[in-house]
C-alpha distance (Angstrom), angle and dihedral (degrees) to the residues before:
residue distance angle dihedral
M1 . . .
L2 3.80 . .
A3 3.82 106.0 .
W4 3.80 110.0 -141.0
K5 3.78 93.8 171.0
R6 3.81 106.8 148.7
H7 3.82 91.0 -12.8
A8 3.82 91.0 108.4
A9 3.78 134.7 30.2
I10 3.78 141.8 -176.3
T11 3.79 104.5 -112.0
G12 3.79 103.7 170.9
I13 3.80 139.2 29.2
G14 3.79 129.7 -170.2
E15 3.79 132.0 -176.7
T16 3.78 134.8 -179.3
E17 3.75 120.5 -145.1
Y18 3.80 111.2 -78.9
S19 3.79 114.7 -129.4
K20 3.78 146.9 138.0
A21 3.79 93.2 -113.3
S22 3.79 112.5 32.9
G23 3.79 96.4 172.1
M24 3.80 86.7 -146.6
T25 3.78 133.8 101.9
Q26 3.77 120.3 -108.7
K27 3.79 88.4 -110.2
A28 3.80 92.6 53.0
L29 3.81 91.6 49.3
N30 3.79 92.1 51.8
M31 3.80 93.5 46.7
Q32 3.80 92.5 48.7
A33 3.80 92.4 51.9
A34 3.81 91.4 44.9
T35 3.80 93.0 49.7
R36 3.80 91.6 49.3
A37 3.81 92.0 50.3
I38 3.80 91.5 50.9
E39 3.81 91.9 47.6
D40 3.81 90.7 46.6
A41 3.81 88.8 59.0
G42 3.81 91.2 49.2
L43 3.79 92.6 -113.8
R44 3.79 137.3 119.1
P45 3.82 127.8 -125.4
R46 3.79 90.5 -105.6
D47 3.83 88.4 63.6
V48 3.81 91.5 62.3
D49 3.81 114.5 92.7
G50 3.80 101.6 164.7
V51 3.81 134.0 56.2
I52 3.79 129.4 -172.4
A53 3.79 114.6 -176.7
S54 3.78 130.9 179.5
T55 3.80 108.6 -118.5
S56 3.79 91.9 -169.2
E57 3.81 115.8 113.0
G58 3.80 92.5 16.6
G59 3.82 97.4 -52.6
L60 3.79 123.7 -178.8
A61 3.80 127.1 -91.6
A62 3.81 122.1 -122.5
E63 3.81 90.5 -107.0
E64 3.80 90.1 68.6
F65 3.80 90.5 60.5
I66 3.80 93.0 46.1
V67 3.79 91.8 54.5
N68 3.79 100.9 37.1
L69 3.80 98.5 40.8
G70 3.78 96.1 37.3
I71 3.81 97.3 -121.5
P72 3.83 105.2 178.1
V73 3.82 99.7 -163.6
L74 3.80 124.4 22.5
R75 3.80 111.3 -168.8
F76 3.79 99.1 170.8
S77 3.79 136.1 27.7
V78 3.79 136.5 164.4
G79 3.79 133.7 178.3
L80 3.80 113.1 -150.0
H81 3.80 123.7 -157.8
M82 3.80 103.1 -174.2
G83 3.80 99.4 113.6
G84 3.78 111.4 -138.5
A85 3.81 90.7 -1.5
S86 3.81 91.4 63.2
G87 3.79 98.1 86.3
V88 3.79 97.1 55.8
A89 3.82 91.3 36.5
G90 3.80 86.1 55.2
I91 3.79 88.7 60.2
E92 3.81 88.7 59.7
C93 3.81 92.2 52.1
A94 3.80 92.9 44.8
A95 3.81 92.5 47.7
M96 3.79 90.6 52.9
A97 3.78 91.7 49.9
V98 3.81 97.1 50.8
A99 3.82 95.9 36.9
L100 3.80 90.7 54.4
G101 3.80 93.7 43.7
V102 3.80 95.3 -114.5
A103 3.82 90.6 125.6
K104 3.80 137.2 6.2
H105 3.81 104.0 -146.7
V106 3.81 121.6 15.3
L107 3.78 122.6 -165.2
V108 3.82 117.2 -146.1
V109 3.80 111.9 -168.2
S110 3.79 141.3 166.7
G111 3.78 135.2 167.8
R112 3.77 145.1 134.6
N113 3.76 145.0 162.7
G114 3.78 91.7 -91.0
Y115 3.80 94.1 168.8
S116 3.79 109.7 26.6
G117 3.81 97.3 33.0
A118 3.77 128.3 78.2
R119 3.79 110.7 -75.8
I120 3.76 122.1 -133.0
S121 3.78 106.7 -120.8
Q122 3.78 116.3 -116.8
A123 3.80 88.9 -152.0
K124 3.82 98.1 72.1
T125 3.76 118.3 161.5
V126 3.78 121.8 -133.9
R127 3.79 114.4 -143.6
G128 3.77 122.0 -141.5
D129 3.80 91.3 -107.5
Q130 3.80 93.1 53.4
A131 3.77 125.3 88.4
A132 3.79 112.2 -124.9
S133 3.78 123.2 -153.3
P134 3.83 119.7 -124.1
T135 3.80 88.2 -105.5
Q136 3.81 91.8 52.9
L137 3.79 92.0 47.3
T138 3.78 92.3 50.6
W139 3.79 90.9 48.3
L140 3.83 93.5 47.0
Q141 3.80 94.5 48.3
F142 3.77 105.7 35.1
E143 3.80 109.4 19.7
A144 3.82 114.7 26.6
P145 3.84 95.1 54.6
F146 3.81 87.9 60.7
G147 3.80 95.0 48.2
V148 3.81 97.9 -97.9
I149 3.78 96.8 137.6
V150 3.81 110.5 129.1
P151 3.83 133.4 49.1
M152 3.81 95.6 -102.4
H153 3.81 87.4 61.1
W154 3.80 93.9 50.0
Y155 3.77 95.2 46.2
G156 3.75 93.9 40.7
L157 3.80 84.1 65.7
V158 3.80 89.9 49.2
A159 3.80 91.3 50.3
R160 3.79 92.2 49.0
R161 3.80 90.7 50.9
H162 3.81 91.1 51.0
M163 3.80 89.4 49.5
H164 3.80 90.6 50.8
L165 3.80 94.3 48.1
Y166 3.79 100.4 41.5
G167 3.79 109.3 15.5
T168 3.81 93.4 -110.2
T169 3.81 109.6 172.9
S170 3.78 136.9 -145.4
R171 3.79 89.4 -117.1
Q172 3.80 89.3 57.7
L173 3.79 89.2 53.0
G174 3.78 86.9 49.3
A175 3.80 90.5 54.3
V176 3.80 87.9 64.1
A177 3.82 92.3 52.8
V178 3.80 93.1 46.4
T179 3.81 92.6 49.2
M180 3.80 92.8 48.5
R181 3.80 89.7 53.2
Q182 3.82 91.3 48.6
H183 3.79 89.8 55.0
A184 3.80 93.2 44.3
A185 3.81 89.8 56.2
L186 3.82 86.6 67.4
N187 3.81 93.9 49.9
P188 3.81 118.6 81.0
K189 3.82 89.8 -161.5
A190 3.81 93.2 57.8
I191 3.80 118.3 106.2
M192 3.81 98.8 -155.6
Q193 3.81 108.8 51.9
A194 3.79 104.7 144.7
P195 3.82 109.9 109.5
I196 3.78 121.2 -112.3
T197 3.79 131.8 -165.9
I198 3.78 133.1 -144.5
E199 3.79 87.8 -103.1
D200 3.80 90.6 53.6
H201 3.78 87.3 53.5
Q202 3.79 93.6 48.3
Q203 3.79 92.7 48.4
S204 3.81 96.0 46.8
R205 3.78 112.9 106.0
M206 3.79 121.5 -85.2
V207 3.81 110.9 -111.9
S208 3.80 103.1 171.8
D209 3.78 119.3 -5.5
P210 2.98 121.7 -72.4
F211 3.81 91.7 11.5
H212 3.78 120.4 91.8
L213 3.78 119.3 -164.2
F214 3.80 91.4 -93.1
D215 3.80 90.7 54.6
C216 3.80 89.2 68.4
C217 3.80 128.4 78.1
I218 3.77 124.6 -119.5
E219 3.82 125.3 -107.6
T220 3.79 116.9 -128.9
D221 3.79 148.0 163.4
G222 3.79 120.5 -111.0
A223 3.79 148.6 91.6
T224 3.79 137.9 -124.5
A225 3.79 130.4 -165.4
I226 3.79 136.1 -175.3
L227 3.79 131.5 -168.0
V228 3.81 120.3 -138.8
S229 3.80 119.7 -160.1
S230 3.79 136.2 171.2
A231 3.79 113.8 -87.2
E232 3.79 89.6 -117.0
R233 3.81 93.4 56.4
A234 3.81 92.4 39.9
A235 3.79 90.1 66.6
D236 3.82 90.3 66.3
L237 3.79 98.0 46.5
K238 3.78 132.3 97.4
Q239 3.80 102.6 -102.5
Q240 3.77 135.8 53.5
P241 3.81 103.4 -96.4
A242 3.79 123.6 -121.3
F243 3.79 103.0 -141.2
I244 3.80 119.6 -138.9
L245 3.80 102.1 -129.3
G246 3.79 98.4 171.4
V247 3.79 136.1 -6.3
A248 3.80 137.4 172.7
A249 3.80 141.9 158.9
A250 3.80 131.3 -157.4
Y251 3.79 145.5 163.8
P252 3.83 128.5 -123.2
D253 3.78 122.4 -107.4
A254 3.79 94.3 -99.9
P255 3.82 143.9 -15.5
I256 3.77 115.3 -69.4
G257 3.81 95.1 -97.6
T258 3.82 93.3 58.9
R259 3.80 101.6 25.7
P260 3.82 113.2 131.4
D261 3.80 91.2 -139.5
L262 3.80 117.3 24.7
T263 3.80 91.7 -160.3
H264 3.82 94.5 60.2
T265 3.81 120.5 84.9
G266 3.79 137.8 165.2
V267 3.80 88.5 -77.6
D268 3.82 89.0 70.6
K269 3.81 89.4 60.3
A270 3.79 98.1 38.5
A271 3.81 97.9 47.9
P272 3.84 99.1 66.9
R273 3.81 90.8 49.5
A274 3.80 92.6 49.5
F275 3.81 92.6 48.5
E276 3.81 91.5 46.7
M277 3.79 91.1 51.7
A278 3.80 91.2 48.5
D279 3.82 92.1 45.4
L280 3.79 87.9 -131.1
S281 3.79 136.3 117.3
P282 3.83 130.1 -137.5
K283 3.81 90.4 -103.0
D284 3.82 88.8 64.6
I285 3.82 93.5 62.7
R286 3.81 115.4 109.7
L287 3.82 100.5 175.2
A288 3.81 134.8 23.7
E289 3.80 128.9 -162.6
L290 3.82 101.4 -168.2
Y291 3.79 127.2 -172.9
D292 3.80 104.3 -112.4
P293 3.82 116.5 -176.7
F294 3.80 87.9 147.6
T295 3.79 130.5 17.6
I296 3.80 92.2 -111.1
M297 3.82 92.0 63.6
P298 3.84 100.1 69.8
I299 3.81 87.3 48.7
L300 3.81 91.2 50.6
H301 3.81 92.4 44.9
L302 3.80 93.1 50.4
E303 3.80 86.3 56.2
S304 3.81 95.7 40.6
L305 3.81 90.5 52.1
G306 3.80 91.8 49.5
I307 3.80 94.6 -117.8
C308 3.80 86.4 119.2
D309 3.80 128.3 23.9
P310 3.83 116.7 -115.9
G311 3.79 109.0 -71.0
E312 3.82 94.5 15.8
G313 3.80 96.5 90.5
G314 3.80 94.6 83.9
P315 3.81 96.3 52.1
F316 3.81 89.9 42.3
V317 3.80 94.6 57.8
E318 3.81 91.9 40.8
S319 3.81 90.3 54.7
G320 3.81 92.4 55.9
G321 3.79 95.8 -102.8
I322 3.83 93.3 137.9
G323 3.81 97.7 46.4
L324 3.78 126.8 96.9
G325 3.76 103.2 -75.6
G326 3.82 91.5 25.1
R327 3.79 124.2 120.0
V328 3.82 92.4 -95.1
P329 3.81 114.1 11.7
V330 3.82 111.2 -146.9
N331 3.81 129.0 -152.6
T332 3.77 98.3 -7.5
H333 3.81 89.6 -174.6
G334 3.81 94.6 56.8
G335 3.79 97.1 -97.6
L336 3.78 126.1 -133.6
H337 3.77 88.7 -43.7
S338 3.77 97.3 64.2
Q339 3.81 112.8 0.1
A340 3.81 105.1 47.4
H341 3.78 146.3 -59.9
S342 3.83 134.6 -142.0
M343 3.82 105.7 61.3
S344 3.83 96.9 103.3
G345 3.79 88.1 -111.5
L346 3.80 96.2 -56.5
N347 3.81 92.5 120.9
H348 3.82 86.2 63.8
V349 3.82 89.0 52.7
A350 3.80 91.7 48.6
E351 3.80 90.2 53.0
A352 3.81 91.5 49.8
V353 3.81 89.9 52.8
K354 3.82 91.6 49.4
Q355 3.79 89.8 51.1
L356 3.81 92.1 50.6
R357 3.81 90.0 48.9
G358 3.79 89.8 50.0
V359 3.81 93.7 -123.0
A360 3.83 101.3 112.3
G361 3.80 93.3 113.8
P362 3.81 119.4 -146.5
A363 3.80 90.5 -4.6
Q364 3.80 93.6 56.5
V365 3.80 112.8 136.7
R366 3.80 114.2 -138.2
E367 3.81 95.3 -133.7
P368 3.83 109.7 18.0
D369 3.81 96.8 157.5
P370 2.98 118.9 135.3
C371 3.77 104.6 25.1
V372 3.78 132.8 174.7
V373 3.81 128.7 -142.1
T374 3.80 125.5 -166.0
G375 3.78 132.3 -162.5
F376 3.77 125.5 -163.3
G377 3.81 134.3 -165.8
G378 3.78 124.4 -150.3
F379 3.83 98.0 -105.1
G380 3.81 93.4 42.0
A381 3.81 109.0 -79.6
G382 3.79 108.9 152.4
S383 3.79 136.8 -162.9
V384 3.79 131.1 -174.8
A385 3.81 131.1 -167.7
I386 3.78 126.8 -177.0
L387 3.80 113.5 -157.3
G388 3.78 132.9 -172.2
S389 3.77 139.7 177.3
């Protein structure tokens, strides 16, 4: 395996404001985040020679960044279509590019008007003259006819299976939501800052069994970007680098409707590779920024990463293990549940970098190094990055 440990680092981060009415185009959001990431690193757009953009949800092509940022020479570009796994998967691509000398500074960016803009319907039809992917075919034949058409339906099934196997409870799911809101209250960029209790969670309306309203993430407008540079060049830049110790991405065995084990996703496959590359074990992790579209996902990811054994994720979160001061604080920015959604997981990466720099404000973890970040796509694609200072 190619060892990239400390051969690449995140050297810049940039975020727009997160809102439910940005008043900006998707292109403008992406360019603002990209510009801020470049400035954060102490560079200029002409220094960037690589672009990785999420093409999920109508993302932008690399050409848009060349033209709008004024990049004179682009040596490397990739478009990723892994949904919420794209941001962390982009770190893997960028690390390869700079470690092998293909590019010097690679921009990874994602953003959209996920709330105020037009939504892409989950219930697309596939005409007879169109080729459908195996995932689409499975969905069309075995899921859509029974009303399983949006992510809360798919992952409601996953949550129910985890409950059946391990006795996970709704109150344990609620502990995730409550903790995310506690962390968001410390983050001025978070949209949802008002505190909630377990009882608030339990009394919120049911939207897709077993998910209550507070089990589901928010939809927002915004964009996030990071800049990845070689470790050698990172030493001369403005910010303390966050070194990429290990990174991997993977897909599950099958779509949800035909998956042998509903509780296993691409994260289960990616995590061992990332830990092997980093020469670390799950017990070394001090901080976790976990992709959390639904409250079941941080519980699953804690187990997939090996931080908790199978079935122990629910009791772990209920005991306060993921809060500030817990054994492994999770989503210190508030996550998708309370900070913002729509950046393909890059807002989780930005928070991890802030923590490693020691600039996370009231939510700063005393010893965040090393930390792990996960990304997660709708049908189960998973990505894992282990970062250190």
